[in-house]
N, C-alpha and C positions, 0 to 999 in steps of 0.2 A: 549455561543455558535457561532463560526465562521465557515464560509463555505467557501475555497480557491478554486479556480480553478487552476490547475497543467499545463496541455497541453492535446489535444483532448477530452478523455473520463474520463481524471482521474481529480478528486477532492478530497479536505481534509476536515474533519472535526476537526474542535479543540473544547475541551471544557477542564474543569479543571483536569488537571492531564492526559488526553487521548486523544490521537490522532488518527484519521481512515484516513487512504489514500485507495481511491477507484479507482479501475482501473488504475492502475499507468503503461503508456506506454513510457513516458521518463520526463523529468526535464524541467521546465518552460522556460531556457534560448534556444533560438533558434542558438544563435551562439557558444556556450560553452557548450561540452561534462558535463553530470554530474553536471551542476551549475543551480542554481534557488531556488525556494521555497522549495523543497524537501533537498536536499543537504546543502543548507546554513541555512536554518533554522528547519525545522520538525525532521531533524534527530538528531538535536542538544538540541530539546526540552526535559524537563524531562518529565518523567510520560512513562504511557504504551502507545505502537505504536501498531494498529492494521492496518495491510495491506489485505484488501477485494479486490477478483477476483471476477468479476462477471462471468467471462468466459474464456477460454482458446485462445481465439483469440490472435495473439502478440499484437495487439492495445488495450490490455486489462490487458495483464499480462507481465511485463517484468522479467526474470528470475533473473535480476541483485537483486530482492528485497531478495533472499535467501542469498545475501552476507550482507544485511544491519545488520544482528545479530551481525557479526564478527565487522563491522565497526563503528557501530553508538554508539554513547556516551549513548545511554539511554538502561535500559534493564526494563521489558521482550519486545520481539517482538512477536507478534503474527501472524500469517496469515491464512486468512481464504480462502477457497476456495470450490468451488462443489466437491464433493468427485467423483473421476472419476469413480468408480465402485457401485455408488448409481444405484439401479433398477431405471427405469423411475418414479413410482410412489413417489420417493423421492428425484428427481431432483433437489428440490428449496433447501435440506439441504445443509449445510455446514461443511467441516472438519475443525479441527482446528490443525494447526501447531504449536509446541512450540519450 
């Protein structure tokens, strides 16, 4: 298992056949838009990709991840988020988009 720092609050966990991107805001390159570890490496890795959004502040969720299903070489892509209609007692549960 490998832990990668992406940018700001973003991290990725890599394991055999699985990658989890957490709180993606932007890629790791400061100079070039959509360049860095995510676009140049992680989206091209074989296996399953999970994207986890801990909450919907703009620095923890970038809507760009919704387009990765169309452009990434890998499949399937799963996006995990807190369900917006969850009652407070269930607010820690996630909703899976496939």
